[in-house]
MDTraj code that builds the backbone (N, CA, C; nanometers):
import mdtraj as md
import numpy as np

residues = "MET GLU ILE SER ASN GLU TYR TYR ARG PRO PHE ASN LEU ALA LYS GLU TYR LEU GLU THR ARG ARG THR LYS ARG ALA PHE ARG HIS LEU ASP ASN HIS PHE LEU LYS ASP LEU GLY PHE TYR ARG GLU GLU GLY HIS ILE TYR PRO LEU SER GLY SER LYS GLU VAL THR GLU GLU THR LYS ALA PHE ALA GLN LYS THR PRO THR GLU ALA SER LEU LYS ARG".split()
xyz = np.array([
    [-3.9179, 0.4636, 9.4520],
    [-4.0397, 0.5552, 9.4075],
    [-3.9637, 0.6825, 9.3365],
    [-4.0226, 0.7338, 9.2074],
    [-3.9965, 0.8371, 9.1491],
    [-4.0698, 0.9417, 9.1273],
    [-4.0360, 1.0727, 9.1600],
    [-4.0992, 1.1915, 9.1593],
    [-4.1071, 1.2513, 9.0236],
    [-4.2120, 1.2889, 8.9565],
    [-4.2286, 1.3413, 8.8120],
    [-4.1554, 1.4717, 8.8177],
    [-4.1331, 1.5254, 8.7148],
    [-4.0767, 1.6515, 8.6804],
    [-4.2043, 1.7702, 8.7235],
    [-4.3284, 1.7247, 8.7041],
    [-4.4336, 1.8091, 8.7072],
    [-4.4345, 1.8575, 8.8731],
    [-4.3913, 1.7597, 8.9786],
    [-4.3979, 1.7914, 9.0948],
    [-4.3001, 1.9134, 9.1430],
    [-4.1947, 1.9106, 9.0566],
    [-4.0895, 2.0330, 9.0967],
    [-4.1078, 2.1504, 9.0356],
    [-4.2161, 2.1395, 8.9259],
    [-4.2295, 2.2586, 8.8512],
    [-4.2720, 2.4055, 8.9299],
    [-4.3617, 2.3913, 9.0164],
    [-4.3902, 2.5215, 9.0961],
    [-4.2389, 2.5632, 9.1493],
    [-4.1736, 2.4678, 9.2203],
    [-4.0662, 2.5165, 9.2686],
    [-3.9666, 2.5787, 9.2027],
    [-3.9405, 2.5056, 9.0591],
    [-3.8666, 2.5688, 8.9658],
    [-3.8944, 2.6970, 8.9359],
    [-4.0336, 2.7190, 8.9094],
    [-4.0795, 2.8643, 8.8655],
    [-4.0485, 2.9653, 8.9739],
    [-4.0673, 2.9032, 9.0898],
    [-4.0587, 3.0353, 9.1962],
    [-3.9136, 3.0722, 9.2087],
    [-3.8298, 2.9710, 9.1937],
    [-3.6749, 2.9893, 9.2020],
    [-3.6325, 3.0872, 9.0783],
    [-3.6736, 3.0654, 8.9583],
    [-3.6433, 3.1518, 8.8422],
    [-3.7090, 3.2715, 8.8689],
    [-3.8294, 3.2902, 8.9260],
    [-3.8853, 3.4355, 8.9496],
    [-3.7887, 3.5039, 9.0398],
    [-3.7422, 3.4520, 9.1455],
    [-3.6687, 3.5012, 9.2664],
    [-3.5186, 3.5253, 9.2089],
    [-3.4721, 3.4619, 9.1182],
    [-3.3430, 3.4826, 9.0648],
    [-3.3483, 3.5951, 8.9578],
    [-3.4350, 3.6047, 8.8747],
    [-3.4797, 3.7345, 8.7880],
    [-3.5053, 3.8512, 8.8575],
    [-3.5904, 3.8530, 8.9791],
    [-3.6079, 3.9750, 9.0596],
    [-3.4662, 4.0157, 9.1335],
    [-3.3912, 3.9363, 9.1934],
    [-3.2631, 3.9855, 9.2466],
    [-3.1679, 4.0269, 9.1290],
    [-3.1647, 3.9733, 9.0040],
    [-3.0760, 4.0429, 8.9130],
    [-3.1219, 4.1611, 8.8812],
    [-3.2617, 4.1890, 8.8479],
    [-3.3235, 4.3174, 8.8122],
    [-3.2615, 4.4221, 8.9083],
    [-3.3078, 4.3730, 9.0486],
    [-3.2658, 4.4904, 9.1533],
    [-3.1322, 4.5104, 9.1584],
    [-3.0406, 4.4504, 9.1149],
    [-2.8942, 4.4582, 9.1166],
    [-2.8598, 4.5633, 9.0052],
    [-2.9108, 4.5273, 8.8952],
    [-2.8912, 4.5999, 8.7808],
    [-2.9546, 4.7394, 8.7870],
    [-3.0725, 4.7621, 8.8665],
    [-3.1439, 4.8730, 8.8532],
    [-3.0508, 4.9930, 8.9100],
    [-2.9382, 4.9746, 8.9642],
    [-2.8445, 5.0752, 9.0250],
    [-2.7490, 5.1133, 8.9294],
    [-2.7085, 5.0349, 8.8149],
    [-2.6164, 5.0494, 8.7199],
    [-2.6501, 5.1457, 8.6102],
    [-2.5634, 5.2421, 8.5812],
    [-2.5768, 5.3392, 8.4706],
    [-2.6171, 5.2683, 8.3287],
    [-2.6336, 5.3492, 8.2450],
    [-2.6593, 5.2817, 8.1064],
    [-2.5449, 5.2234, 8.0584],
    [-2.4205, 5.2852, 8.0459],
    [-2.2835, 5.2450, 7.9942],
    [-2.2384, 5.1252, 8.0405],
    [-2.2365, 5.1229, 8.1750],
    [-2.2297, 4.9938, 8.2576],
    [-2.3073, 4.8752, 8.2134],
    [-2.4133, 4.8967, 8.2038],
    [-2.5103, 4.7890, 8.1515],
    [-2.4788, 4.7489, 8.0156],
    [-2.4251, 4.8167, 7.9348],
    [-2.4049, 4.8039, 7.7964],
    [-2.2819, 4.7098, 7.8144],
    [-2.1786, 4.7357, 7.9010],
    [-2.0602, 4.6679, 7.8989],
    [-2.0975, 4.5418, 7.9489],
    [-2.1868, 4.5137, 8.0109],
    [-2.2246, 4.3852, 8.0697],
    [-2.3218, 4.3063, 7.9711],
    [-2.3806, 4.3719, 7.8572],
    [-2.4340, 4.3171, 7.7650],
    [-2.6037, 4.3084, 7.8075],
    [-2.6506, 4.4253, 7.8419],
    [-2.7844, 4.4736, 7.8711],
    [-2.8086, 4.6232, 7.8350],
    [-2.9344, 4.6533, 7.8133],
    [-2.9724, 4.7784, 7.8083],
    [-3.1120, 4.8089, 7.8717],
    [-3.1199, 4.9489, 7.9158],
    [-3.2362, 4.9648, 7.9742],
    [-3.3520, 5.0649, 7.8811],
    [-3.4695, 5.0305, 7.8695],
    [-3.5683, 5.0873, 7.8012],
    [-3.7001, 5.1003, 7.8870],
    [-3.7290, 5.2058, 7.9178],
    [-3.8539, 5.2432, 7.9739],
    [-3.8586, 5.1925, 8.1130],
    [-3.7502, 5.1740, 8.1660],
    [-3.7438, 5.1501, 8.3390],
    [-3.7068, 4.9924, 8.3226],
    [-3.7259, 4.9247, 8.1986],
    [-3.6965, 4.7720, 8.2216],
    [-3.5468, 4.7407, 8.1368],
    [-3.4849, 4.6426, 8.2060],
    [-3.3722, 4.5842, 8.1608],
    [-3.3659, 4.4800, 8.0807],
    [-3.3045, 4.4704, 7.9549],
    [-3.3416, 4.3746, 7.8617],
    [-3.1728, 4.3152, 7.8262],
    [-3.1605, 4.2068, 7.7665],
    [-3.0267, 4.1524, 7.7222],
    [-3.0205, 4.2117, 7.5791],
    [-2.8791, 4.2461, 7.5437],
    [-2.8634, 4.3065, 7.4176],
    [-2.8705, 4.2230, 7.3004],
    [-2.8722, 4.0913, 7.3331],
    [-2.8637, 3.9961, 7.2204],
    [-2.9764, 3.9959, 7.1224],
    [-3.0724, 4.0519, 7.1547],
    [-3.1839, 4.0471, 7.0645],
    [-3.2345, 4.1999, 6.9954],
    [-3.1266, 4.2943, 7.0338],
    [-3.1274, 4.4264, 7.0054],
    [-3.0894, 4.4403, 6.8664],
    [-3.1539, 4.5176, 6.7717],
    [-3.1342, 4.5515, 6.6370],
    [-3.0038, 4.6250, 6.6405],
    [-2.9963, 4.7321, 6.6955],
    [-2.8849, 4.8242, 6.7287],
    [-2.7551, 4.7427, 6.7682],
    [-2.7762, 4.6565, 6.8502],
    [-2.6315, 4.5593, 6.8807],
    [-2.6075, 4.4775, 6.7624],
    [-2.6956, 4.4079, 6.6999],
    [-2.6737, 4.3339, 6.6143],
    [-2.5895, 4.3981, 6.4892],
    [-2.6280, 4.5152, 6.4447],
    [-2.5543, 4.5964, 6.3436],
    [-2.4141, 4.6342, 6.3908],
    [-2.4129, 4.6847, 6.5271],
    [-2.2659, 4.7101, 6.5810],
    [-2.1851, 4.5991, 6.5592],
    [-2.2326, 4.4763, 6.6293],
    [-2.1747, 4.3488, 6.6061],
    [-2.1113, 4.3025, 6.4930],
    [-2.1846, 4.3350, 6.3677],
    [-2.1637, 4.3067, 6.2374],
    [-2.0416, 4.3793, 6.1948],
    [-2.0341, 4.4956, 6.2287],
    [-1.9352, 4.5890, 6.1978],
    [-1.8151, 4.5476, 6.2600],
    [-1.7909, 4.4829, 6.3737],
    [-1.6860, 4.4476, 6.4658],
    [-1.6152, 4.2983, 6.4228],
    [-1.7188, 4.2456, 6.3623],
    [-1.7120, 4.0907, 6.3358],
    [-1.5818, 4.0764, 6.2596],
    [-1.5085, 3.9615, 6.3017],
    [-1.3709, 3.9272, 6.2142],
    [-1.4073, 3.8367, 6.0755],
    [-1.3555, 3.8646, 5.9839],
    [-1.3866, 3.7740, 5.8697],
    [-1.2980, 3.6575, 5.9007],
    [-1.3403, 3.5595, 5.8373],
    [-1.2787, 3.4479, 5.8340],
    [-1.1703, 3.4529, 5.7096],
    [-1.0688, 3.3794, 5.6954],
    [-0.9565, 3.3776, 5.6106],
    [-1.0329, 3.3688, 5.4571],
    [-1.1222, 3.2788, 5.4391],
    [-1.2015, 3.2607, 5.3239],
    [-1.2669, 3.3970, 5.2575],
    [-1.3203, 3.4496, 5.3664],
    [-1.4083, 3.5735, 5.3206],
    [-1.2950, 3.6796, 5.3022],
    [-1.1939, 3.6951, 5.3780],
    [-1.1122, 3.8050, 5.3519],
    [-1.0265, 3.7689, 5.2090],
    [-1.0064, 3.6455, 5.1834],
    [-0.9187, 3.6354, 5.0505],
    [-1.0248, 3.6600, 4.9219],
    [-1.1690, 3.6380, 4.9497],
    [-1.2730, 3.6650, 4.8505],
    [-1.2687, 3.7946, 4.7970],
    [-1.2561, 3.8840, 4.8922],
    [-1.2644, 4.0383, 4.8793],
    [-1.1411, 4.1054, 4.8160],
    [-1.0415, 4.0184, 4.7902],
    [-0.9102, 4.0926, 4.7260],
    [-0.9448, 4.0765, 4.5608],
])
top = md.Topology()
chain = top.add_chain()
for i, resn in enumerate(residues, 1):
    res = top.add_residue(resn, chain, resSeq=i)
    for name in ("N", "CA", "C"):
        top.add_atom(name, md.element.get_by_symbol(name[0]), res)
traj = md.Trajectory(xyz[None], top)
């Protein structure tokens, strides 16, 4: 007898919720500089990953290494 994935859906949602809550609780005590070192930022009391932040995308482009072909094309 095989149990469908729909049977586990409520349990998976509850697990995901509890993990997110635990992570947010742990991050709440960190200062903004440390959060940024870990790849997160705080905005209006909420903590978000930096991956979608426009500010970080621009900073990342500035520090990104050029591939050898890109570097030779600029010469």
